[in-house]
N, C-alpha and C positions, 0 to 999 in steps of 0.2 A: 343098144335101148335101155337094157337094165342098168348099165353102169350109169348114164344120164339122169336116168329117175332116181337112183340111190343117192347120186350126189345133189340133186334137188330137194329130196326127203330130208338129208343129214342137214342141209342149209337151213331149211324151214325149221327143223327141231332145235338147231342151235340158236337161230334168230329168236325163237319162242322161249326158249330156256334163258336167254339174255334178257330178253322184254320182261319175263317174270322176276328174274331177280333184282332188275331195276326198281320195278313196281314195289317189290318187298322192301328194298332199302328206302324209297322214298317214303312209304308207310311207316316204317321202323323210325325214320328220321322226324316225320311229323309227330308220332306218338312221343319221343325224346323230348321234342322242344314244347309240346303241350304239358309234358309232365314237370319239366323245369319250370315252366311258367307258374303252374299251379304251385308247385312248392315255394317258388318266390312269393307268389301271393299270400300263402299260408303263413309264410315267415314274417310277413309284414302286418299280420293281423295280432291283436292284442286279445287279452281275455275277453274283454266286454264284446268285441266284434265275433268271436268264435261263438259265445252266448246266443248272440242275434241269429247266428247263423244255424246252429244246431238245435236252439231251442230248448225243450225240455229233454232232448237226447244229448246233452252237453256229457261228453263221458268224464268219469273220475279220474282217469289215469292222465288225462292231459294236464300239464303242468308248465308253470312258467319259471324256471331258476331264477332265484333272485341274485344268486352269485355265478360271474362267468368262471368256467375252467380256464386254468393258464399252466397247461402241460408244458408249453415252451418256455414258461417262466422257471419252473421247476428244473427243467433240464440246464437252464443257464445257471441256477443257483447251485446245482449240484457242482458245476465246474468251478464256480468262483468261490464257493464256500471255505476252502481253505485259506484265501487272502481274506475274505471277510472275517473270518473268525480270529484270525490273527489282529486285524484292525480293531475288532470288537472288543478284544479282550480288555486293552487298557482302558478304553471308553466305559466300558461296564464296571470295571474296578475302581475308577476314579467318580463314578457317579454314584454306584451302589453303597461303597463303603461310607460315606456320609450318612446316608440314610439309616445303614445299620447303627452308627453312632445315634443317632436320633431318636432311633425307636429301641434302642438297647434297653432290655429288661432290667430291673432291679436285681442287684445280686452279681451281674456280670460287668467287670471293669472294662472288658475290652473285646471286642467282635470283629476280626478283619480277615481279608483272604491271605492265606499263605501260598495258594495254588489256584490257578483259575484258566481252564483251556475248556473251550466249546466243543472239542472233539472233531471227528471226521464226517458224522452224519450230519448232512445239511437238513434244514427245516422243511418241510412240506406245505405249499399253499393249496388250500382246497379251491379257494375261490376268491373273486375279487368283486366288489361291487362299487361301482362310481356314481356318486350323487353330486348334485349342486344344490346345496342347501341353503347357500347364503352367496349373495354377489361379491364377486372378488375371491372365492375360495372354492376349491375342489376337495370333496370329501371321499377318501377312498377307504372302505371297510375291507380288512384282510382276513380270511379265515386260516387262523395259523395254526398248524400242527408240528410238534417237535418232540420226537422220542429218541434224542440223541445219546451221545455216549461222553459227554463232559466229564471232566476231572475238576472238581471244585471241593478244596479243604479250606475250612474256617478255622483259625486259632481262638479258641474261646478261654479267656482269662477270668477267673473268679476268685474270690477269698478263699474258697476250699481247695480249689486245684486249678491246673490249666491243662487244657486237653485239645488237641487236633481234632476236628470233626468233619468227616468227609460225607458229601451229599451224593448219592449214588442213585442209579435209575431215574433220572431226572425226566419228568414228561410234562409238557405245557400244551393245553388245550385252551385257545381263546381267541376271540375276533378283535382284531387290532385295528384302530380308527386312526388314520393318517390325513391331517388337513393340511393342504397347500395354501399358504397364503400369496396370492399372485400379486405381481409388481410389474411396473413397466420398464424396469431395468434388468439388465444381465445380472444373474441367470433366470430372470423372470420369476422366480419364488423368492419372497423376503423371509418367510419363516415357515418352519414345519411343525405341526402339533401333533403329538403321539399319546395314544391312550387306550385302555381295555374297556371294550363295552361292558356293561353290567349284564346284560342278557344277549346270550347267554352266560352265565357265571362263569369267569376265569377259573379253570382247574389247573393247578400246579401240584403234581404228586412227586415225591422224592422218598427215599431211605435215608435216614441218619445211621452213621456207622463209626463208632471212635476208633481212631488211629492209634494203636499200641496202648488200648486201654478199654476202659468200660464207661458205657453212658452213666452208669450209676454214680460214679465219681462226683458229678455235679447233678445232685438231686433236680428231677423237673426240667432238665436242659432240653429234652424234645420238645416239651410244650413250650417252653420259653422260644426255641427257635421258631416253632410253628407259629405261635402268637405273633412274633416279630414279622415273618413273612406274611402272613395274613393281613397284619396292621399296615404293611408298606404297601401291599397290593390295593388294599381298599382306600387308603387314605390319599396315596398319591398317584397311582395309575390308574384305577378304575374310574370310568367316566361317571360324572363330569369334571373329575380332577385331571389334570393332564401334564405331560412335560411339553414346554416350549424351547424350541431351537431355532434361535435367528440364523439367517443364511446371508452370503455376500458379504462385501467389505464395508458397506455403507450402513449407517445407522437406521434402523427402521422403527416405527410405533408398533409395538406388539400388545399394547393395552387392550385392543379389541378381542385378542385371543386369550387375556388371561380370566381365570373365573373370578367374578365379582360377587359379593354377598347381595342376595336378592331379597331377604327379610329377616326379621329377627323373631325367635320362636320364644314365648314366656310360658313357662312350665311351673304348675304347682304340685308337688308331691305330698298327697294328704295323708295317707295310712295305709296299712296291710293288715289283713285279718286272717288268723288260722295258719300261721307259717309253720312248718315242720320243724321240730326240735332237733337240732343236729349236734347237741352237746351230750357228753357222758353225764356230765354233772350241772347242774343249774339249765338253764336256758340260753337259746342262741342270742347274739347281739347283732342284729341287722342293720344293713344300711342301703341305700340304692344309688347305683352309679348311671349317669344318663349322659349321652352324648351323640351328636350326630356325626362326628369325624372322629376317629379314636384319639387323635392326638390331643383332642381338648373335651378330655372328660370333666364332669364336676358329679360330686357326689354328697349326699345328705349327711347329718351327723349321724353319730351312731348311737342306738338307742340300747342299753344294756339290759340283759336278761329280760327280753320281752318278745312274746310271740304275735303280739297284736300292736305292733310299735306305730306311732302318730308321729309324723315329721312335720307336715304343714310347712315346707320350704319353698319357695321361689327361685326359679333359675331361669337365665336367658341364654338361648344358643342360637348363633348364626346359622342360617340355610343359605347354601351358594347356588343350589338348583332345586326348584320345587319340583321337578318331574320324576327325579331320581332318586335323591336322598330320603333317608329314613331317620327317625328317631328311635335311638335303642336305650331301654331300660334293663337293667341288670340288678337283681337282688342278691346282695352277697352278705356274707356274715364273718366274724371272728377278724375283726380289723388289724391287719399289720400295715402300718408305714414303712416307708423306705428306710427311716432309720431303723426301725424295729428289725426289719430284715436283715439288714447290715449287721446289727449286734448279733442276731441268731446265726449269720453266718460265720461270724468272727467267733463265736462261742463254739460253733461246729467244728471250724478250722483248729482251735485250741485243743477239741476233744480228739480229734484225729491225730494231733501230732503228739498227745499224751499216749494213746493206744499205740502209735508206731512206735515210740519209744520202749514201752512196755513189752512189745513183741520182739523188738531186737535184743531187750535184756533177758528174753526168755520167762517173763512174768505171765503172759497169756499165751494160749494155743495158736497155732496157725489156720485153726478153722475157718477164720473170717479175714478175708484181706481189709487191710485198714482203709486202703483207699475204694475197694470195689463195694465195700458194705456200708458205704457213706450214707446211701438211701435209706436204710433203717435206723440211722442215728438221727435222724432229723425229725423223726415224729413227735418228739415232746416240744421242740421249739416251734415248728412251723407244721401245721396240719399238712400230711402228706397226701390222705387219700379224703377225698368227699363223696359221697354217695348221692345219686341222682334223688330229687324230692319233688313233691307238688308244690311249688311255691306260687302265693297268691300275693301278689302286690297290687293295690286298687290304684289305676292310673288313667286318669281321663284328661285329655289336652285338645285344644284347639289351635291348630297352628296355621300358619301362613294363608290367610283368607279363608281356610276351610277348616272344621273342628277335626282333630285328630283324636278320636274316641280310642281310649286303651283301656282294656281290663287286664289285670296280671295274669300272667300266663304261666304255668309250671312245668318244665320239663327236665328230666333227670340230667343232672351236669357233674362231671367229674372234675374236681380240682387237682392240681398238681403241684405240690411242695410250693417253692418260692417263686412260681411263675405269676401269680398275682398277689393283689395286696389283700386278698380275702377269699372265701371259697363262694362258689356259685350256690345259688338258692333258686333262681329262677331268671327268666329273661322275657322281655316284651317287646316287639319290633312294632313300628307303625311304619305303612308303605306310603311313600309320596306325600305324608302329612295328611291322609285321607282317614276316614273312620274305618276303625280296624277292631276285631275281635279276635283273640287267639286262645283257644284252650283256656278259657276263662275258668277260674276257680273261685271258690267260696270267698270272695274278698269285696269288701267295699271300695268305692273309686274316689280317687282324688280329682283334681281339675288342673287344666292349663289354660292359658290364654296367650294368643299369638298376635303379634302385630303383621300389619297387611304385607303384601308384596308377594301374592301368589300369582 
């Protein structure tokens, strides 16, 4: 009797445990399904939907990332990078060397690559944003970061000396915009547009090092290269400027992708008041440089020995994108034309050769290397050091459809040897051809008038 009752009790307990376990599993399964449905629904909500649901309790930490992460792409890029680097080397060399020649500063006779390797460290893509801004096009913005180990050596030839320059610790932080022009024929893409977005501003950091010599062998060389790099990025690569690459074997019409003039900006530079004197003897000889694109600069006449110059000159500049481009005014002094700079370099070269001969003949001591001390020899011919000043150039303009109000601003600027045609006195920038006043100094205004097409 006891055995039978024990068996019955054990069976009942087992059945109860199995029933309880089954019920628990069904409950957990139902909860998981409900949770998955909730997550799916929340994932489909946009910012406005969440604000409607949460009302005033909308938490600040809820965010919608603009760029999607692409970890899988970074993994593939790391594997493919050795092949991409080899293939891109020749493309970069063939496309960048002509730009270096076009933007080559005065005093430099040649600027070419002698070694170009992109290294073993692949770039990192922080995120990608895909948009359809125009029919027949796909726009992709790529958050691009690269702190690689490239080996880049530039052969710099000047009248003073020839020197190989190495670019070390290159770092690039920018957002690359790639536009695919769609086509009905294979490969379904007729052209690709590549540009760097202006916001956030592209950041390119590097260190210059002379190979087997000193950077002082060519006065102002570092600033020359910095200006060249900045001009190329701003004038050729930064949006709205772009590089267009046709694809496929058939001829395609890429005129819609090209940057076209949108209007003409007419500016009148009137006068400046109370410029700070930068000369040891006499007074400064100021003039104004103005441009929309660095490659197309215009300048006023030089007013000799005057700190309150009156120019009253009118210029016309072409604007290609009314939303992103700006007008830049720079007040300079001590004008050196390209011919005058070349003459100064030739004179400096002769001076160096004479000193070298005197050193070889033992007529001067060896306390100063004839080549390494070149920087200290140029001061008489071309101003080596400029100090920052409060520059006040009065400029008022009205540009493409809307007035561009400008009042001269002053900020400290440092000139460098032969890298510019004159020394900085001040700079004024108009943003997107709209009214702007920056760091106004006590200066009266000029005026500008702009033709339509804003």
